[in-house]
C-alpha positions in Angstrom: 49.6 14.9 70.7 48.0 13.2 73.6 45.6 16.1 74.0 44.5 16.1 70.4 43.8 12.4 70.1 42.2 12.4 73.5 39.8 15.2 72.5 39.0 13.6 69.1 40.0 9.9 68.6 39.7 10.1 64.8 42.4 12.7 64.8 44.9 9.9 64.8 43.6 8.7 61.4 43.6 12.3 60.1 47.3 12.9 61.0 48.2 9.6 59.4 46.2 10.6 56.3 47.9 14.0 56.2 51.4 12.3 56.2 50.3 9.8 53.6 48.9 12.5 51.3 52.1 14.6 51.8 54.5 11.7 51.1 52.6 10.4 48.1 52.9 13.7 46.0 56.6 14.6 46.0 58.0 12.8 49.0 57.6 13.4 52.7 58.5 17.2 52.4 55.5 18.9 54.2 54.3 20.5 50.9 50.8 19.6 51.9 51.1 22.2 54.7 51.9 25.0 52.4 49.1 27.6 51.9 48.5 29.2 48.5 50.4 32.4 47.8 51.4 34.4 44.7 53.6 31.5 43.6 52.0 28.5 45.2 48.7 26.8 44.7 48.3 24.8 47.8 47.9 20.9 47.7 45.1 21.5 50.3 42.9 22.5 47.4 43.3 19.2 45.5 40.3 16.9 45.0 41.9 14.5 47.7 42.3 17.2 50.3 39.8 19.9 49.8 37.1 19.9 52.6 38.4 16.6 54.0 42.1 16.8 55.0 42.3 17.8 58.7 44.7 18.0 61.6 46.7 21.0 60.3 46.0 22.9 63.5 47.6 20.0 65.5 50.8 20.2 63.4 50.8 24.1 63.8 50.5 23.8 67.5 53.4 21.3 67.7 55.6 23.5 65.4 54.8 26.5 67.6 55.8 24.7 70.8 59.0 23.4 69.1 60.0 26.8 67.8 59.8 28.2 71.3 62.3 25.6 72.6 64.5 25.1 69.6 64.0 27.6 66.8 64.5 26.5 63.1 65.7 23.0 64.1 62.8 20.6 63.4 61.4 20.6 60.0 57.6 20.5 59.5 58.1 17.4 57.4 59.7 15.6 60.4 56.9 16.9 62.7 54.2 15.5 60.3 56.1 12.2 60.2 56.4 11.9 64.0 52.7 13.1 64.4 51.5 10.3 62.1 53.5 7.6 64.0 52.6 8.9 67.5 49.0 9.4 66.9 48.8 5.9 65.4 50.4 4.5 68.5 48.1 6.5 70.8 45.2 5.0 68.8 46.4 1.5 69.6 48.2 1.0 66.3 51.8 -0.1 65.5 54.9 1.9 66.1 57.7 2.3 63.6 61.1 4.1 63.5 60.9 7.5 62.0 64.2 8.7 60.4 64.6 12.3 60.9 66.3 15.1 58.9 63.7 15.8 56.2 63.8 19.2 54.7 60.6 21.2 54.1 59.5 21.9 50.6 59.0 25.5 49.3 56.8 24.2 46.5 53.5 22.4 46.1 51.9 20.6 43.3 48.1 20.9 43.0 48.2 18.7 39.8 50.4 15.9 41.2 48.1 15.9 44.3 45.1 15.6 42.1 46.6 12.9 39.9 48.8 10.9 42.2 46.9 10.3 45.5 44.8 7.1 45.3 41.1 8.0 45.3 38.4 6.1 47.1 36.8 5.3 43.7 39.8 4.0 42.1 40.0 0.4 41.0 42.4 -2.0 42.9 44.6 -2.1 39.8 44.8 1.7 39.6 45.7 1.9 43.4 48.2 -0.8 43.0 49.8 1.1 40.0 50.0 4.2 42.1 51.6 2.4 44.9 54.0 0.6 42.6 55.1 3.8 41.0 56.4 4.9 44.4 58.3 1.7 44.8 55.6 0.1 47.0 54.1 -3.4 46.7 51.3 -5.5 47.9 52.8 -5.8 51.4 52.7 -2.0 51.7 49.1 -2.0 50.8 48.5 -3.9 54.0 46.9 -7.1 55.2 43.2 -6.1 54.6 44.0 -5.4 51.0 45.8 -8.8 50.6 42.7 -10.5 51.9 40.9 -8.9 49.1 43.1 -10.5 46.6 42.3 -13.9 48.1 38.6 -13.3 47.8 39.1 -11.9 44.3 39.7 -15.3 42.8 36.4 -16.7 43.9 34.2 -13.5 43.8 35.4 -10.6 41.7 32.2 -8.5 42.3 32.9 -8.7 46.1 36.3 -7.6 45.6 35.2 -4.4 43.9 32.6 -3.6 46.5 35.1 -4.2 49.4 38.0 -2.2 47.8 35.8 0.9 47.7 34.9 0.5 51.4 38.6 -0.1 52.3 40.1 2.8 50.5 37.4 5.3 51.3 39.0 7.5 54.0 36.4 9.2 56.2 37.7 12.5 57.6 
């Protein structure tokens, strides 16, 4: 993890984004990591991920190293969750406890990925609805988004311009 973030600082954000996109579809099950096959259409092909999701090679390297030391013990879902936390910390962000024991999915959902992940051009109401459908609230959206709500009372046009900037994730 240190090597990946030191090599490219924005990799920390990319790994956090991978985890977010994975969790937002069917829970934190590593379904985003699955490649297309005869029976699966990969979530990597969704509008939210195609040509923009990155960091898969970092997860692959971690998984390979772990498999050498303790084969078939650590799930890809746990690796993705830990990588998101650890890369955030390496970039100077907060730490959080990561419960372990997730199971990896054997299915992916391109349609859920296309429909459920908040898009950069979604309105604040749409984003809030998508978060709320996952049991998340305004606190989960974070302090920057809460500041927008304060601004919205006095300048609604400003809120629209700001929400697009805040939710646009640059790969």
